[in-house]
mmCIF entry with sequence, helices, sheets and N, C-alpha, C, O atoms, coordinates in Angstrom:
data_MODEL
# 
_entry.id   MODEL 
# 
_entity.id                         1 
_entity.type                       polymer 
_entity.pdbx_number_of_molecules   1 
# 
_entity_poly.entity_id                      1 
_entity_poly.type                           'polypeptide(L)' 
_entity_poly.nstd_linkage                   no 
_entity_poly.nstd_monomer                   no 
_entity_poly.pdbx_seq_one_letter_code       MRDVIVHEYDQLDFEVVWDVVQNKLSELLRSIEVLLEGD 
_entity_poly.pdbx_seq_one_letter_code_can   MRDVIVHEYDQLDFEVVWDVVQNKLSELLRSIEVLLEGD 
_entity_poly.pdbx_strand_id                 A 
# 
loop_
_entity_poly_seq.entity_id 
_entity_poly_seq.num 
_entity_poly_seq.mon_id 
_entity_poly_seq.hetero 
1 1  MET n 
1 2  ARG n 
1 3  ASP n 
1 4  VAL n 
1 5  ILE n 
1 6  VAL n 
1 7  HIS n 
1 8  GLU n 
1 9  TYR n 
1 10 ASP n 
1 11 GLN n 
1 12 LEU n 
1 13 ASP n 
1 14 PHE n 
1 15 GLU n 
1 16 VAL n 
1 17 VAL n 
1 18 TRP n 
1 19 ASP n 
1 20 VAL n 
1 21 VAL n 
1 22 GLN n 
1 23 ASN n 
1 24 LYS n 
1 25 LEU n 
1 26 SER n 
1 27 GLU n 
1 28 LEU n 
1 29 LEU n 
1 30 ARG n 
1 31 SER n 
1 32 ILE n 
1 33 GLU n 
1 34 VAL n 
1 35 LEU n 
1 36 LEU n 
1 37 GLU n 
1 38 GLY n 
1 39 ASP n 
# 
_struct_asym.id          A 
_struct_asym.entity_id   1 
# 
loop_
_struct_conf.conf_type_id 
_struct_conf.id 
_struct_conf.pdbx_PDB_helix_id 
_struct_conf.beg_label_comp_id 
_struct_conf.beg_label_asym_id 
_struct_conf.beg_label_seq_id 
_struct_conf.pdbx_beg_PDB_ins_code 
_struct_conf.end_label_comp_id 
_struct_conf.end_label_asym_id 
_struct_conf.end_label_seq_id 
_struct_conf.pdbx_end_PDB_ins_code 
_struct_conf.beg_auth_comp_id 
_struct_conf.beg_auth_asym_id 
_struct_conf.beg_auth_seq_id 
_struct_conf.end_auth_comp_id 
_struct_conf.end_auth_asym_id 
_struct_conf.end_auth_seq_id 
_struct_conf.pdbx_PDB_helix_class 
_struct_conf.details 
_struct_conf.pdbx_PDB_helix_length 
HELX_P HELX_P1 AA1 ARG A 2  ? HIS A 7  ? ARG A 2  HIS A 7  1 ? 6  
HELX_P HELX_P2 AA2 TYR A 9  ? GLN A 11 ? TYR A 9  GLN A 11 5 ? 3  
HELX_P HELX_P3 AA3 PHE A 14 ? ASN A 23 ? PHE A 14 ASN A 23 1 ? 10 
HELX_P HELX_P4 AA4 LEU A 25 ? GLU A 37 ? LEU A 25 GLU A 37 1 ? 13 
# 
_struct_conf_type.id          HELX_P 
_struct_conf_type.criteria    ? 
_struct_conf_type.reference   ? 
# 
loop_
_atom_site.group_PDB 
_atom_site.id 
_atom_site.type_symbol 
_atom_site.label_atom_id 
_atom_site.label_alt_id 
_atom_site.label_comp_id 
_atom_site.label_asym_id 
_atom_site.label_entity_id 
_atom_site.label_seq_id 
_atom_site.pdbx_PDB_ins_code 
_atom_site.Cartn_x 
_atom_site.Cartn_y 
_atom_site.Cartn_z 
_atom_site.occupancy 
_atom_site.B_iso_or_equiv 
_atom_site.pdbx_formal_charge 
_atom_site.auth_seq_id 
_atom_site.auth_comp_id 
_atom_site.auth_asym_id 
_atom_site.auth_atom_id 
_atom_site.pdbx_PDB_model_num 
ATOM 1   N N  . MET A 1 1  ? -2.132  9.593  -5.211  1.00 0.00 ? 1  MET A N  1 
ATOM 2   C CA . MET A 1 1  ? -3.149  10.518 -4.847  1.00 0.00 ? 1  MET A CA 1 
ATOM 3   C C  . MET A 1 1  ? -2.749  11.941 -5.261  1.00 0.00 ? 1  MET A C  1 
ATOM 4   O O  . MET A 1 1  ? -3.607  12.766 -5.576  1.00 0.00 ? 1  MET A O  1 
ATOM 5   N N  . ARG A 1 2  ? -1.436  12.221 -5.257  1.00 0.00 ? 2  ARG A N  1 
ATOM 6   C CA . ARG A 1 2  ? -1.065  13.547 -5.651  1.00 0.00 ? 2  ARG A CA 1 
ATOM 7   C C  . ARG A 1 2  ? -1.557  13.964 -7.016  1.00 0.00 ? 2  ARG A C  1 
ATOM 8   O O  . ARG A 1 2  ? -2.040  15.084 -7.183  1.00 0.00 ? 2  ARG A O  1 
ATOM 9   N N  . ASP A 1 3  ? -1.441  13.053 -8.032  1.00 0.00 ? 3  ASP A N  1 
ATOM 10  C CA . ASP A 1 3  ? -1.943  13.350 -9.373  1.00 0.00 ? 3  ASP A CA 1 
ATOM 11  C C  . ASP A 1 3  ? -3.405  13.685 -9.344  1.00 0.00 ? 3  ASP A C  1 
ATOM 12  O O  . ASP A 1 3  ? -3.842  14.625 -10.008 1.00 0.00 ? 3  ASP A O  1 
ATOM 13  N N  . VAL A 1 4  ? -4.143  12.961 -8.613  1.00 0.00 ? 4  VAL A N  1 
ATOM 14  C CA . VAL A 1 4  ? -5.606  13.205 -8.569  1.00 0.00 ? 4  VAL A CA 1 
ATOM 15  C C  . VAL A 1 4  ? -5.894  14.611 -7.971  1.00 0.00 ? 4  VAL A C  1 
ATOM 16  O O  . VAL A 1 4  ? -6.741  15.366 -8.448  1.00 0.00 ? 4  VAL A O  1 
ATOM 17  N N  . ILE A 1 5  ? -5.133  14.899 -6.904  1.00 0.00 ? 5  ILE A N  1 
ATOM 18  C CA . ILE A 1 5  ? -5.345  16.195 -6.263  1.00 0.00 ? 5  ILE A CA 1 
ATOM 19  C C  . ILE A 1 5  ? -4.962  17.337 -7.214  1.00 0.00 ? 5  ILE A C  1 
ATOM 20  O O  . ILE A 1 5  ? -5.669  18.341 -7.301  1.00 0.00 ? 5  ILE A O  1 
ATOM 21  N N  . VAL A 1 6  ? -3.842  17.177 -7.925  1.00 0.00 ? 6  VAL A N  1 
ATOM 22  C CA . VAL A 1 6  ? -3.389  18.236 -8.737  1.00 0.00 ? 6  VAL A CA 1 
ATOM 23  C C  . VAL A 1 6  ? -4.183  18.332 -10.141 1.00 0.00 ? 6  VAL A C  1 
ATOM 24  O O  . VAL A 1 6  ? -4.476  19.422 -10.632 1.00 0.00 ? 6  VAL A O  1 
ATOM 25  N N  . HIS A 1 7  ? -4.480  17.194 -10.696 1.00 0.00 ? 7  HIS A N  1 
ATOM 26  C CA . HIS A 1 7  ? -5.039  17.235 -12.050 1.00 0.00 ? 7  HIS A CA 1 
ATOM 27  C C  . HIS A 1 7  ? -6.513  17.006 -12.151 1.00 0.00 ? 7  HIS A C  1 
ATOM 28  O O  . HIS A 1 7  ? -7.141  17.444 -13.116 1.00 0.00 ? 7  HIS A O  1 
ATOM 29  N N  . GLU A 1 8  ? -7.095  16.323 -11.174 1.00 0.00 ? 8  GLU A N  1 
ATOM 30  C CA . GLU A 1 8  ? -8.522  15.985 -11.197 1.00 0.00 ? 8  GLU A CA 1 
ATOM 31  C C  . GLU A 1 8  ? -9.272  16.418 -9.938  1.00 0.00 ? 8  GLU A C  1 
ATOM 32  O O  . GLU A 1 8  ? -10.125 15.707 -9.407  1.00 0.00 ? 8  GLU A O  1 
ATOM 33  N N  . TYR A 1 9  ? -8.899  17.660 -9.477  1.00 0.00 ? 9  TYR A N  1 
ATOM 34  C CA . TYR A 1 9  ? -9.438  18.128 -8.166  1.00 0.00 ? 9  TYR A CA 1 
ATOM 35  C C  . TYR A 1 9  ? -10.963 18.249 -8.228  1.00 0.00 ? 9  TYR A C  1 
ATOM 36  O O  . TYR A 1 9  ? -11.613 18.250 -7.182  1.00 0.00 ? 9  TYR A O  1 
ATOM 37  N N  . ASP A 1 10 ? -11.536 18.348 -9.396  1.00 0.00 ? 10 ASP A N  1 
ATOM 38  C CA . ASP A 1 10 ? -13.010 18.449 -9.424  1.00 0.00 ? 10 ASP A CA 1 
ATOM 39  C C  . ASP A 1 10 ? -13.681 17.075 -9.123  1.00 0.00 ? 10 ASP A C  1 
ATOM 40  O O  . ASP A 1 10 ? -14.882 17.010 -8.861  1.00 0.00 ? 10 ASP A O  1 
ATOM 41  N N  . GLN A 1 11 ? -12.873 15.981 -9.168  1.00 0.00 ? 11 GLN A N  1 
ATOM 42  C CA . GLN A 1 11 ? -13.428 14.662 -8.899  1.00 0.00 ? 11 GLN A CA 1 
ATOM 43  C C  . GLN A 1 11 ? -12.855 14.094 -7.585  1.00 0.00 ? 11 GLN A C  1 
ATOM 44  O O  . GLN A 1 11 ? -13.039 12.921 -7.262  1.00 0.00 ? 11 GLN A O  1 
ATOM 45  N N  . LEU A 1 12 ? -12.168 14.952 -6.855  1.00 0.00 ? 12 LEU A N  1 
ATOM 46  C CA . LEU A 1 12 ? -11.602 14.564 -5.553  1.00 0.00 ? 12 LEU A CA 1 
ATOM 47  C C  . LEU A 1 12 ? -12.610 14.270 -4.557  1.00 0.00 ? 12 LEU A C  1 
ATOM 48  O O  . LEU A 1 12 ? -13.551 15.046 -4.386  1.00 0.00 ? 12 LEU A O  1 
ATOM 49  N N  . ASP A 1 13 ? -12.471 13.135 -3.843  1.00 0.00 ? 13 ASP A N  1 
ATOM 50  C CA . ASP A 1 13 ? -13.371 12.758 -2.760  1.00 0.00 ? 13 ASP A CA 1 
ATOM 51  C C  . ASP A 1 13 ? -12.743 13.192 -1.416  1.00 0.00 ? 13 ASP A C  1 
ATOM 52  O O  . ASP A 1 13 ? -11.844 12.534 -0.892  1.00 0.00 ? 13 ASP A O  1 
ATOM 53  N N  . PHE A 1 14 ? -13.226 14.271 -0.902  1.00 0.00 ? 14 PHE A N  1 
ATOM 54  C CA . PHE A 1 14 ? -12.696 14.918 0.262   1.00 0.00 ? 14 PHE A CA 1 
ATOM 55  C C  . PHE A 1 14 ? -12.787 13.988 1.484   1.00 0.00 ? 14 PHE A C  1 
ATOM 56  O O  . PHE A 1 14 ? -11.989 14.119 2.412   1.00 0.00 ? 14 PHE A O  1 
ATOM 57  N N  . GLU A 1 15 ? -13.713 13.086 1.496   1.00 0.00 ? 15 GLU A N  1 
ATOM 58  C CA . GLU A 1 15 ? -13.783 12.053 2.604   1.00 0.00 ? 15 GLU A CA 1 
ATOM 59  C C  . GLU A 1 15 ? -12.545 11.198 2.565   1.00 0.00 ? 15 GLU A C  1 
ATOM 60  O O  . GLU A 1 15 ? -11.967 10.915 3.614   1.00 0.00 ? 15 GLU A O  1 
ATOM 61  N N  . VAL A 1 16 ? -12.118 10.776 1.400   1.00 0.00 ? 16 VAL A N  1 
ATOM 62  C CA . VAL A 1 16 ? -10.928 9.972  1.269   1.00 0.00 ? 16 VAL A CA 1 
ATOM 63  C C  . VAL A 1 16 ? -9.704  10.784 1.688   1.00 0.00 ? 16 VAL A C  1 
ATOM 64  O O  . VAL A 1 16 ? -8.856  10.280 2.425   1.00 0.00 ? 16 VAL A O  1 
ATOM 65  N N  . VAL A 1 17 ? -9.602  12.011 1.239   1.00 0.00 ? 17 VAL A N  1 
ATOM 66  C CA . VAL A 1 17 ? -8.458  12.829 1.685   1.00 0.00 ? 17 VAL A CA 1 
ATOM 67  C C  . VAL A 1 17 ? -8.403  12.994 3.154   1.00 0.00 ? 17 VAL A C  1 
ATOM 68  O O  . VAL A 1 17 ? -7.335  12.876 3.754   1.00 0.00 ? 17 VAL A O  1 
ATOM 69  N N  . TRP A 1 18 ? -9.579  13.278 3.790   1.00 0.00 ? 18 TRP A N  1 
ATOM 70  C CA . TRP A 1 18 ? -9.624  13.474 5.216   1.00 0.00 ? 18 TRP A CA 1 
ATOM 71  C C  . TRP A 1 18 ? -9.293  12.168 5.941   1.00 0.00 ? 18 TRP A C  1 
ATOM 72  O O  . TRP A 1 18 ? -8.675  12.238 7.003   1.00 0.00 ? 18 TRP A O  1 
ATOM 73  N N  . ASP A 1 19 ? -9.652  11.010 5.456   1.00 0.00 ? 19 ASP A N  1 
ATOM 74  C CA . ASP A 1 19 ? -9.342  9.759  6.031   1.00 0.00 ? 19 ASP A CA 1 
ATOM 75  C C  . ASP A 1 19 ? -7.843  9.567  6.015   1.00 0.00 ? 19 ASP A C  1 
ATOM 76  O O  . ASP A 1 19 ? -7.250  9.111  6.993   1.00 0.00 ? 19 ASP A O  1 
ATOM 77  N N  . VAL A 1 20 ? -7.223  9.925  4.873   1.00 0.00 ? 20 VAL A N  1 
ATOM 78  C CA . VAL A 1 20 ? -5.746  9.776  4.787   1.00 0.00 ? 20 VAL A CA 1 
ATOM 79  C C  . VAL A 1 20 ? -5.031  10.674 5.787   1.00 0.00 ? 20 VAL A C  1 
ATOM 80  O O  . VAL A 1 20 ? -4.078  10.242 6.436   1.00 0.00 ? 20 VAL A O  1 
ATOM 81  N N  . VAL A 1 21 ? -5.473  11.896 5.916   1.00 0.00 ? 21 VAL A N  1 
ATOM 82  C CA . VAL A 1 21 ? -4.901  12.832 6.795   1.00 0.00 ? 21 VAL A CA 1 
ATOM 83  C C  . VAL A 1 21 ? -5.094  12.308 8.225   1.00 0.00 ? 21 VAL A C  1 
ATOM 84  O O  . VAL A 1 21 ? -4.151  12.430 9.007   1.00 0.00 ? 21 VAL A O  1 
ATOM 85  N N  . GLN A 1 22 ? -6.213  11.748 8.622   1.00 0.00 ? 22 GLN A N  1 
ATOM 86  C CA . GLN A 1 22 ? -6.425  11.292 9.997   1.00 0.00 ? 22 GLN A CA 1 
ATOM 87  C C  . GLN A 1 22 ? -5.765  9.959  10.272  1.00 0.00 ? 22 GLN A C  1 
ATOM 88  O O  . GLN A 1 22 ? -5.305  9.724  11.390  1.00 0.00 ? 22 GLN A O  1 
ATOM 89  N N  . ASN A 1 23 ? -5.708  9.127  9.340   1.00 0.00 ? 23 ASN A N  1 
ATOM 90  C CA . ASN A 1 23 ? -5.277  7.698  9.640   1.00 0.00 ? 23 ASN A CA 1 
ATOM 91  C C  . ASN A 1 23 ? -3.946  7.219  9.009   1.00 0.00 ? 23 ASN A C  1 
ATOM 92  O O  . ASN A 1 23 ? -3.451  6.171  9.424   1.00 0.00 ? 23 ASN A O  1 
ATOM 93  N N  . LYS A 1 24 ? -3.368  7.894  8.076   1.00 0.00 ? 24 LYS A N  1 
ATOM 94  C CA . LYS A 1 24 ? -2.281  7.445  7.362   1.00 0.00 ? 24 LYS A CA 1 
ATOM 95  C C  . LYS A 1 24 ? -1.010  8.312  7.469   1.00 0.00 ? 24 LYS A C  1 
ATOM 96  O O  . LYS A 1 24 ? 0.097   7.817  7.261   1.00 0.00 ? 24 LYS A O  1 
ATOM 97  N N  . LEU A 1 25 ? -1.172  9.569  7.784   1.00 0.00 ? 25 LEU A N  1 
ATOM 98  C CA . LEU A 1 25 ? 0.055   10.462 7.843   1.00 0.00 ? 25 LEU A CA 1 
ATOM 99  C C  . LEU A 1 25 ? 1.007   10.100 8.956   1.00 0.00 ? 25 LEU A C  1 
ATOM 100 O O  . LEU A 1 25 ? 2.224   10.175 8.790   1.00 0.00 ? 25 LEU A O  1 
ATOM 101 N N  . SER A 1 26 ? 0.443   9.698  10.119  1.00 0.00 ? 26 SER A N  1 
ATOM 102 C CA . SER A 1 26 ? 1.361   9.304  11.182  1.00 0.00 ? 26 SER A CA 1 
ATOM 103 C C  . SER A 1 26 ? 2.156   8.060  10.878  1.00 0.00 ? 26 SER A C  1 
ATOM 104 O O  . SER A 1 26 ? 3.299   7.907  11.310  1.00 0.00 ? 26 SER A O  1 
ATOM 105 N N  . GLU A 1 27 ? 1.527   7.166  10.121  1.00 0.00 ? 27 GLU A N  1 
ATOM 106 C CA . GLU A 1 27 ? 2.225   5.920  9.732   1.00 0.00 ? 27 GLU A CA 1 
ATOM 107 C C  . GLU A 1 27 ? 3.359   6.288  8.713   1.00 0.00 ? 27 GLU A C  1 
ATOM 108 O O  . GLU A 1 27 ? 4.459   5.738  8.761   1.00 0.00 ? 27 GLU A O  1 
ATOM 109 N N  . LEU A 1 28 ? 3.047   7.213  7.823   1.00 0.00 ? 28 LEU A N  1 
ATOM 110 C CA . LEU A 1 28 ? 4.034   7.646  6.779   1.00 0.00 ? 28 LEU A CA 1 
ATOM 111 C C  . LEU A 1 28 ? 5.209   8.399  7.606   1.00 0.00 ? 28 LEU A C  1 
ATOM 112 O O  . LEU A 1 28 ? 6.388   8.175  7.333   1.00 0.00 ? 28 LEU A O  1 
ATOM 113 N N  . LEU A 1 29 ? 4.873   9.202  8.517   1.00 0.00 ? 29 LEU A N  1 
ATOM 114 C CA . LEU A 1 29 ? 5.919   9.907  9.299   1.00 0.00 ? 29 LEU A CA 1 
ATOM 115 C C  . LEU A 1 29 ? 6.861   8.895  9.999   1.00 0.00 ? 29 LEU A C  1 
ATOM 116 O O  . LEU A 1 29 ? 8.084   9.028  9.948   1.00 0.00 ? 29 LEU A O  1 
ATOM 117 N N  . ARG A 1 30 ? 6.260   7.893  10.644  1.00 0.00 ? 30 ARG A N  1 
ATOM 118 C CA . ARG A 1 30 ? 7.119   6.866  11.230  1.00 0.00 ? 30 ARG A CA 1 
ATOM 119 C C  . ARG A 1 30 ? 8.008   6.204  10.242  1.00 0.00 ? 30 ARG A C  1 
ATOM 120 O O  . ARG A 1 30 ? 9.186   5.989  10.528  1.00 0.00 ? 30 ARG A O  1 
ATOM 121 N N  . SER A 1 31 ? 7.506   5.871  9.097   1.00 0.00 ? 31 SER A N  1 
ATOM 122 C CA . SER A 1 31 ? 8.355   5.205  8.099   1.00 0.00 ? 31 SER A CA 1 
ATOM 123 C C  . SER A 1 31 ? 9.481   6.087  7.651   1.00 0.00 ? 31 SER A C  1 
ATOM 124 O O  . SER A 1 31 ? 10.618  5.635  7.521   1.00 0.00 ? 31 SER A O  1 
ATOM 125 N N  . ILE A 1 32 ? 9.174   7.364  7.410   1.00 0.00 ? 32 ILE A N  1 
ATOM 126 C CA . ILE A 1 32 ? 10.238  8.326  6.995   1.00 0.00 ? 32 ILE A CA 1 
ATOM 127 C C  . ILE A 1 32 ? 11.283  8.448  8.114   1.00 0.00 ? 32 ILE A C  1 
ATOM 128 O O  . ILE A 1 32 ? 12.479  8.444  7.821   1.00 0.00 ? 32 ILE A O  1 
ATOM 129 N N  . GLU A 1 33 ? 10.869  8.556  9.385   1.00 0.00 ? 33 GLU A N  1 
ATOM 130 C CA . GLU A 1 33 ? 11.838  8.634  10.501  1.00 0.00 ? 33 GLU A CA 1 
ATOM 131 C C  . GLU A 1 33 ? 12.757  7.412  10.538  1.00 0.00 ? 33 GLU A C  1 
ATOM 132 O O  . GLU A 1 33 ? 13.960  7.524  10.770  1.00 0.00 ? 33 GLU A O  1 
ATOM 133 N N  . VAL A 1 34 ? 12.148  6.226  10.300  1.00 0.00 ? 34 VAL A N  1 
ATOM 134 C CA . VAL A 1 34 ? 13.015  5.006  10.305  1.00 0.00 ? 34 VAL A CA 1 
ATOM 135 C C  . VAL A 1 34 ? 14.021  5.048  9.171   1.00 0.00 ? 34 VAL A C  1 
ATOM 136 O O  . VAL A 1 34 ? 15.166  4.634  9.355   1.00 0.00 ? 34 VAL A O  1 
ATOM 137 N N  . LEU A 1 35 ? 13.632  5.527  8.024   1.00 0.00 ? 35 LEU A N  1 
ATOM 138 C CA . LEU A 1 35 ? 14.552  5.642  6.874   1.00 0.00 ? 35 LEU A CA 1 
ATOM 139 C C  . LEU A 1 35 ? 15.681  6.689  7.214   1.00 0.00 ? 35 LEU A C  1 
ATOM 140 O O  . LEU A 1 35 ? 16.847  6.463  6.891   1.00 0.00 ? 35 LEU A O  1 
ATOM 141 N N  . LEU A 1 36 ? 15.336  7.748  7.820   1.00 0.00 ? 36 LEU A N  1 
ATOM 142 C CA . LEU A 1 36 ? 16.278  8.795  8.117   1.00 0.00 ? 36 LEU A CA 1 
ATOM 143 C C  . LEU A 1 36 ? 17.254  8.362  9.220   1.00 0.00 ? 36 LEU A C  1 
ATOM 144 O O  . LEU A 1 36 ? 18.408  8.790  9.231   1.00 0.00 ? 36 LEU A O  1 
ATOM 145 N N  . GLU A 1 37 ? 16.797  7.528  10.130  1.00 0.00 ? 37 GLU A N  1 
ATOM 146 C CA . GLU A 1 37 ? 17.713  7.047  11.177  1.00 0.00 ? 37 GLU A CA 1 
ATOM 147 C C  . GLU A 1 37 ? 18.820  6.159  10.565  1.00 0.00 ? 37 GLU A C  1 
ATOM 148 O O  . GLU A 1 37 ? 19.924  6.061  11.101  1.00 0.00 ? 37 GLU A O  1 
ATOM 149 N N  . GLY A 1 38 ? 18.494  5.526  9.441   1.00 0.00 ? 38 GLY A N  1 
ATOM 150 C CA . GLY A 1 38 ? 19.462  4.618  8.757   1.00 0.00 ? 38 GLY A CA 1 
ATOM 151 C C  . GLY A 1 38 ? 20.636  5.345  8.156   1.00 0.00 ? 38 GLY A C  1 
ATOM 152 O O  . GLY A 1 38 ? 21.652  4.717  7.856   1.00 0.00 ? 38 GLY A O  1 
ATOM 153 N N  . ASP A 1 39 ? 20.533  6.683  7.963   1.00 0.00 ? 39 ASP A N  1 
ATOM 154 C CA . ASP A 1 39 ? 21.627  7.512  7.326   1.00 0.00 ? 39 ASP A CA 1 
ATOM 155 C C  . ASP A 1 39 ? 22.656  7.782  8.308   1.00 0.00 ? 39 ASP A C  1 
ATOM 156 O O  . ASP A 1 39 ? 23.646  8.446  7.999   1.00 0.00 ? 39 ASP A O  1 
# 
């Protein structure tokens, strides 16, 4: 998604971005925390 945001922002679907912000970021944060606990 980063490449689309950076290079194709004129074609960006803001509804998809908002869905990711609302529904996926907390899942990503939990995954990162688990990885960091392993160190």
